[in-house]
C-alpha positions, -999 to +999 in steps of 0.1 A: -004+018-165+013+046-184+045+027-191+070+054-182+105+045-193+122+053-160+104+022-146+116-001-175+144-025-166+164-040-194+171-073-177+185-092-207+218-073-205+221-078-167+245-104-154+232-130-130+232-116-094+217-088-074+211-053-089+197-024-070+173+004-082+161+034-063+130+055-071+118+088-056+080+089-059+060+121-054+025+133-064+034+135-101+037+097-102+000+092-090-014+116-117-017+086-141-038+066-117-073+069-103-077+091-072-064+077-039-074+083-003-040+098+004-021+128-009+012+147-007+031+114-010+069+114-007+081+078-010+114+062-015+113+027-031+144+006-031+142-024-054+166-053-055+165-075-086+181-108-082+186-122-117+188-160-122+186-181-154+148-186-156+135-162-130+140-129-112+133-122-076+123-085-070+124-072-034+108-038-028+113-017+003+089+012+006+095+041+030+084+078+032+053+097+042+018+104+029-011+127+041-043+110+050-075+120+069-078+109+105-103+082+111-113+098+144-116+135+136-112+139+098-083+163+100-053+159+078-026+136+093+008+127+080+015+089+082+047+070+077+050+045+049+069+014+055+067-021+041+086-048+022+073-068-007+086-096-029+076-106-065+089-136-083+090-131-121+094-163-141+103-166-178+079-189-196+067-197-231+030-188-225+028-161-199-009-151-204-020-187-197+003-190-167-007-156-152-044-166-155-038-199-138-015-186-110-032-181-077-003-166-059-003-128-064+035-127-057+043-147-088+042-131-122+051-147-156+066-130-186+076-143-221+111-157-226+113-133-255+108-102-234+137-079-228+121-052-206+104-054-172+082-025-162+079-022-124+057+009-123+025-010-116+041-028-087+055+004-072+020+020-073+005-011-057+031-014-030+030+023-021-008+020-018-005-011+003+020+007+026-004+034+036-016+024+071-053+013+073-056+025+109-053+063+104-052+080+137-027+098+158-013+081+188-032+081+221-008+107+235-016+131+207-054+129+208-068+163+214-035+180+203-032+209+179-037+186+148-071+173+161-105+187+152-118+197+187-155+200+176-156+165+162-139+150+193-165+168+215-193+154+194-179+119+196-176+122+234-212+133+237-224+105+214-205+080+235-220+092+267-256+092+254-250+059+236-243+041+269-275+055+285-300+045+258-298+011+244-315-001+213-343-026+222-334-050+194-301-059+212-318-064+246-320-102+244-283-106+235-272-097+271-280-133+283-253-146+259-226-122+271-209-146+296-211-178+277 
């Protein structure tokens, strides 16, 4: 996106084999991107680049924490980030055509004449994908000091009244329950 130099890898001068890069990512990194549904991110990204003759295999390991809003009560909640990703980068003559035709999102093409590989976009994408989609505290922590007690009470009342009054449009579906 912004093409910051600390995310450029000059792969032409690298010898074949595995090379490791480590990145510390915080809130400043995300300023160049549209708003996210998480904040106060402290991520560590370890990237291994395995260089071969006509391709490079990039392995990303994402770890750290990010603040999200609880799906149950809406209060802030810190979640762990953890995931692994791989990208295969192939050197070809016509990378635009190949990238348009490629269906596998884990394969990317660059020109044989390129000398730099910018990994900033992948780091952003992989951190975003590492944020859990199920954002709630564990069952043991429900109702603890981090929870919004008013919202939990409202949910409890809604659940109790919801079981007593059923919507008539679903009435006929009961006969299919045990099929």
